[in-house]
GURO-32685 format. One record per residue (C-alpha): x negated, y, z negated; chain; residue number from 1. Coordinates in steps of 0.001 Angstrom, whole numbers, plus 500000, padded with zeros to 6 digits. Layout:
SITE_c1_c2_c3_kette_nr
SITE_X_Y_Z_A_NUM
...
***
This chain:
SITE_c1_c2_c3_kette_nr
SITE_326019_565079_303602_A_1
SITE_323258_563119_301927_A_2
SITE_321238_560449_303698_A_3
SITE_318807_557931_302222_A_4
SITE_316430_555760_304232_A_5
SITE_316895_552271_302824_A_6
SITE_314294_550729_305109_A_7
SITE_311782_552180_307562_A_8
SITE_310151_549113_309123_A_9
SITE_310995_546943_312114_A_10
SITE_312045_543305_311860_A_11
SITE_309928_541396_309380_A_12
SITE_309221_544490_307287_A_13
SITE_305804_545789_306326_A_14
SITE_303751_543865_305477_A_15
SITE_305356_541063_307466_A_16
SITE_305301_537698_305709_A_17
SITE_303176_535970_308362_A_18
SITE_301093_538915_309604_A_19
SITE_297408_539347_308769_A_20
SITE_296739_542499_310781_A_21
SITE_294592_545225_309238_A_22
SITE_297584_547345_308275_A_23
SITE_299325_544428_306548_A_24
SITE_296166_543496_304676_A_25
SITE_295796_547080_303479_A_26
SITE_299430_547192_302376_A_27
SITE_299039_543965_300380_A_28
SITE_295910_545354_298748_A_29
SITE_297834_548372_297485_A_30
SITE_296161_550907_299774_A_31
SITE_298158_554141_299321_A_32
SITE_297690_554930_303017_A_33
SITE_299563_551722_303952_A_34
SITE_302891_552083_302185_A_35
SITE_305090_548926_302285_A_36
SITE_308535_549186_303851_A_37
SITE_311654_547061_304222_A_38
SITE_313642_546583_307423_A_39
SITE_315339_549603_308975_A_40
SITE_318601_550831_307458_A_41
SITE_320219_554084_306347_A_42
SITE_322831_555123_303776_A_43
SITE_324926_558279_304221_A_44
SITE_327601_559923_302092_A_45
SITE_329750_563049_302141_A_46
SITE_330469_563027_298411_A_47
SITE_327564_561096_296866_A_48
SITE_330050_558527_295563_A_49
SITE_331113_556398_298532_A_50
SITE_328485_555372_301027_A_51
SITE_328217_554291_304633_A_52
SITE_325447_551821_305462_A_53
SITE_323973_551948_308948_A_54
SITE_322527_548478_309610_A_55
SITE_322877_545506_307290_A_56
SITE_319244_544518_307017_A_57
SITE_318181_541082_305750_A_58
SITE_316473_543118_302995_A_59
SITE_319781_544668_301915_A_60
SITE_319926_543214_298420_A_61
SITE_316429_544533_297681_A_62
SITE_317356_547899_299197_A_63
SITE_320479_548193_297043_A_64
SITE_318526_547463_293875_A_65
SITE_315926_550089_294864_A_66
SITE_318624_552751_295420_A_67
SITE_320523_553850_292274_A_68
SITE_323213_555557_294362_A_69
SITE_324252_552108_295616_A_70
SITE_324421_550419_292204_A_71
SITE_327839_549266_290951_A_72
SITE_329421_551745_288545_A_73
SITE_332559_549971_287278_A_74
SITE_332693_546582_285544_A_75
SITE_333082_543750_286134_A_76
SITE_332346_544110_289862_A_77
SITE_332325_547101_292185_A_78
SITE_330200_548852_294770_A_79
SITE_329779_552377_296142_A_80
SITE_329333_550793_299596_A_81
SITE_332525_551725_301438_A_82
SITE_331628_551020_305074_A_83
SITE_328943_549302_307140_A_84
SITE_327968_549827_310780_A_85
SITE_325501_547462_312489_A_86
SITE_324216_549043_315710_A_87
SITE_323274_545778_317434_A_88
SITE_323558_542023_317070_A_89
SITE_319992_541229_316051_A_90
SITE_319451_539501_312705_A_91
SITE_317659_542705_311619_A_92
SITE_320988_544526_311843_A_93
SITE_323609_541956_310793_A_94
SITE_321785_539476_308527_A_95
SITE_322388_541570_305429_A_96
SITE_326151_541175_305768_A_97
SITE_325700_537815_304072_A_98
SITE_324543_539681_300944_A_99
SITE_327959_541399_300824_A_100
SITE_330056_538259_300500_A_101
SITE_330931_538380_296784_A_102
SITE_334455_539735_297088_A_103
SITE_334124_543539_297060_A_104
SITE_336054_545524_299654_A_105
SITE_334502_547677_302376_A_106
SITE_335138_548323_306074_A_107
SITE_332979_546770_308778_A_108
SITE_332788_549028_311831_A_109
SITE_331037_547955_315039_A_110
SITE_331221_547987_318809_A_111
SITE_333578_545298_320149_A_112
SITE_330646_543326_321595_A_113
SITE_329086_543068_318157_A_114
SITE_332410_542233_316525_A_115
SITE_332863_539448_319086_A_116
SITE_329421_538087_318245_A_117
SITE_330315_538035_314534_A_118
SITE_333693_536438_315315_A_119
SITE_331935_533657_317214_A_120
SITE_329685_532730_314290_A_121
SITE_331630_531139_311414_A_122
SITE_328913_531869_308857_A_123
SITE_330089_535499_308788_A_124
SITE_333545_534405_307672_A_125
SITE_332088_534349_304144_A_126
SITE_332614_538115_304316_A_127
SITE_336323_537867_303556_A_128
SITE_338413_539559_306265_A_129
SITE_341289_540009_303799_A_130
SITE_339305_542705_301996_A_131
SITE_336684_543551_304643_A_132
SITE_338583_544627_307768_A_133
SITE_336668_544624_311049_A_134
SITE_337252_547827_313004_A_135
SITE_336140_548636_316537_A_136
SITE_334027_551654_317475_A_137
SITE_334799_552914_320961_A_138
SITE_331893_554539_322763_A_139
SITE_331841_558322_323113_A_140
SITE_334744_558978_320765_A_141
SITE_334602_560601_317340_A_142
SITE_336105_558403_314621_A_143
SITE_336966_559481_311074_A_144
SITE_335532_556690_308952_A_145
SITE_337705_554950_306377_A_146
SITE_336930_552400_303705_A_147
SITE_338458_548925_303503_A_148
SITE_341714_550294_302073_A_149
SITE_342084_553079_304617_A_150
SITE_340858_555974_302490_A_151
SITE_338826_558602_304419_A_152
SITE_335109_558892_303645_A_153
SITE_334695_562471_304832_A_154
SITE_332315_561381_307604_A_155
SITE_332901_561150_311329_A_156
SITE_330945_558863_313643_A_157
SITE_330516_558814_317405_A_158
SITE_328855_555754_318937_A_159
SITE_327019_555972_322244_A_160
SITE_325307_553447_324488_A_161
SITE_321516_553236_324640_A_162
SITE_319328_551003_326774_A_163
SITE_318965_547667_325023_A_164
SITE_319595_543957_325330_A_165
SITE_321564_541124_323725_A_166
SITE_320046_539676_320535_A_167
SITE_317016_537419_320772_A_168
SITE_318817_534416_319292_A_169
SITE_321259_534441_322230_A_170
SITE_318337_534464_324661_A_171
SITE_316838_531450_322906_A_172
SITE_320215_529684_322860_A_173
SITE_320202_529794_326674_A_174
SITE_317470_527075_326541_A_175
SITE_315947_527691_329920_A_176
SITE_319179_528820_331542_A_177
SITE_320101_532329_332512_A_178
SITE_319838_534673_329510_A_179
SITE_322852_536843_328705_A_180
SITE_323188_539955_330847_A_181
SITE_322719_543268_328995_A_182
SITE_325928_545261_328753_A_183
SITE_326922_548622_327267_A_184
SITE_327514_548124_323561_A_185
SITE_324774_545542_322999_A_186
SITE_322867_548356_321294_A_187
SITE_324334_551678_320238_A_188
SITE_323168_554924_318757_A_189
SITE_325233_556891_316268_A_190
SITE_326046_560516_315652_A_191
SITE_327215_561049_312072_A_192
SITE_328669_564372_311035_A_193
SITE_330254_566166_308133_A_194
SITE_331604_569524_309211_A_195
SITE_328796_571423_310929_A_196
SITE_326032_569026_309878_A_197
SITE_325047_566214_312210_A_198
SITE_322611_563317_312005_A_199
SITE_321587_561024_314889_A_200
SITE_320438_557412_314408_A_201
SITE_318710_555641_317323_A_202
SITE_316660_552907_315667_A_203
SITE_316562_550682_318769_A_204
SITE_316334_552111_322263_A_205
SITE_314584_551029_325449_A_206
SITE_314531_554464_327079_A_207
SITE_315235_558041_326068_A_208
SITE_317242_559055_329116_A_209
SITE_318911_562479_329513_A_210
SITE_322304_561459_328055_A_211
SITE_320593_560159_324911_A_212
SITE_318450_563276_324595_A_213
SITE_321594_565407_324915_A_214
SITE_322977_563636_321828_A_215
SITE_319864_564659_319915_A_216
SITE_319954_568321_320915_A_217
SITE_321021_570539_318037_A_218
SITE_321149_567730_315463_A_219
SITE_319920_568523_311962_A_220
SITE_318084_565182_311751_A_221
SITE_317186_562638_314424_A_222
SITE_316038_559151_313455_A_223
SITE_314460_557574_316521_A_224
SITE_312932_554240_317545_A_225
SITE_309292_554214_316439_A_226
SITE_308712_550479_316840_A_227
SITE_305533_550643_318939_A_228
SITE_302793_553172_319554_A_229
SITE_302188_551869_323093_A_230
SITE_304188_549671_325451_A_231
SITE_301603_546850_325645_A_232
SITE_300894_546838_321911_A_233
SITE_302184_543335_321216_A_234
SITE_300494_541950_324334_A_235
SITE_297142_543351_323235_A_236
SITE_297652_541933_319743_A_237
SITE_298294_538509_321251_A_238
SITE_301596_538029_319454_A_239
SITE_304121_538476_322273_A_240
SITE_304379_537872_326005_A_241
SITE_306537_540922_326734_A_242
SITE_306126_544658_326709_A_243
SITE_307976_546854_324282_A_244
SITE_310305_548079_327013_A_245
SITE_311164_544472_327904_A_246
SITE_312038_543925_324247_A_247
SITE_314289_546995_324187_A_248
SITE_311960_549532_322598_A_249
SITE_310638_552820_323898_A_250
SITE_307042_553603_322894_A_251
SITE_305964_556592_320848_A_252
SITE_303092_557562_323167_A_253
SITE_302959_557993_326942_A_254
SITE_304705_560199_329491_A_255
SITE_308089_558544_328880_A_256
SITE_307466_558072_325152_A_257
SITE_309209_559533_322146_A_258
SITE_306735_562356_321545_A_259
SITE_306890_563535_325144_A_260
SITE_310613_563143_325701_A_261
SITE_312147_564021_322344_A_262
SITE_309447_566536_321462_A_263
SITE_310881_569006_323945_A_264
SITE_314437_568704_322587_A_265
SITE_315597_571394_320133_A_266
SITE_316552_569617_316919_A_267
SITE_315758_569756_313214_A_268
SITE_313741_566979_311627_A_269
SITE_312583_564203_313969_A_270
SITE_311794_561004_312106_A_271
SITE_310367_557741_313445_A_272
SITE_312047_554632_312054_A_273
SITE_312011_550870_312750_A_274
SITE_308193_550933_312833_A_275
SITE_306515_547600_313583_A_276
SITE_303642_546261_311471_A_277
SITE_301334_546488_314527_A_278
SITE_301927_550223_314890_A_279
SITE_299008_552345_313628_A_280
SITE_301323_555226_312659_A_281
SITE_302145_553208_309543_A_282
SITE_298675_554141_308281_A_283
SITE_298619_557651_306850_A_284
SITE_294935_558028_307712_A_285
SITE_295149_556919_311359_A_286
SITE_294573_559178_314395_A_287
SITE_297974_558112_315689_A_288
SITE_299693_559362_312532_A_289
SITE_297865_562653_312899_A_290
SITE_299080_562918_316506_A_291
SITE_302666_562252_315425_A_292
SITE_302513_564950_312768_A_293
SITE_300905_567477_315134_A_294
SITE_303840_566904_317469_A_295
SITE_306260_567813_314661_A_296
SITE_307473_564292_313899_A_297
SITE_307621_562371_310623_A_298
SITE_307305_558673_309873_A_299
SITE_310167_557375_307731_A_300
SITE_309510_555835_304329_A_301
SITE_311773_553726_302153_A_302
SITE_313690_555924_299749_A_303
SITE_313364_559123_301784_A_304
SITE_316378_561267_300845_A_305
SITE_317690_564112_302977_A_306
SITE_320350_566611_301944_A_307
SITE_322328_568443_304616_A_308
SITE_324167_571145_302616_A_309
SITE_326996_573280_303844_A_310
SITE_328650_570562_305886_A_311
SITE_332228_571689_305346_A_312
SITE_333310_574650_307538_A_313
***
């Protein structure tokens, strides 16, 4: 199995279009310690020919053009993208589907709650159901992925529930009424395997509880929510009225944070992804980045490629 990080940043990317924080200013100035990043997404393939996308970021078109493995190979129109899995209903995860509307087949896999959200919004009907079937992922069950025509991709996926919330645009649509109640399936994590090799993707997660940590144990690679360094980060920056946990994100630091909780779990590479522009770990010369690296973690970068050889028993 081969995996490529298409985007490493949280919603808005890095630098964010309307952010003037120190890190964003350094990124715009070309500081090599502040490497720009697009919004979080991953590509994975068993054969290097047909690819699964995890998340359909609003930056997807840019990410495809930056990734030769995803370029069309056959004229007049084609794509190596064979399947797409959004792990939640936020615009960060589904907005890029609108880039895939030009009549090329693939399979759209998602939890039924996310499929229902897409069904309820007619703008997503531009992704033609006649050639892009929508297929449900049931929690806690391994599924052999297929493309839009039913051909196997050589990858299996198991979705699992993580602590999260319904998308922000549904909260705002409530207009002072009761916001939608969080339910299992609003946000999912994924295990992706080929034979003995297994990758875990948890780009959005409010808490690393024991069942989630059990999913990570023994994985070759774990991509984990690295949105915020500390829970009150956005409050201190004066740009939000909620904590990270209230927004559905575990922090990197602290007793219940990623370093403390996941650091003790036996796994291969542990990589922070979905990193917000306020997070100092984006800066390669920051004390927080040094702390992350001392703990045995990495910070994802756009274009990071990982090969997991020997996947077939």
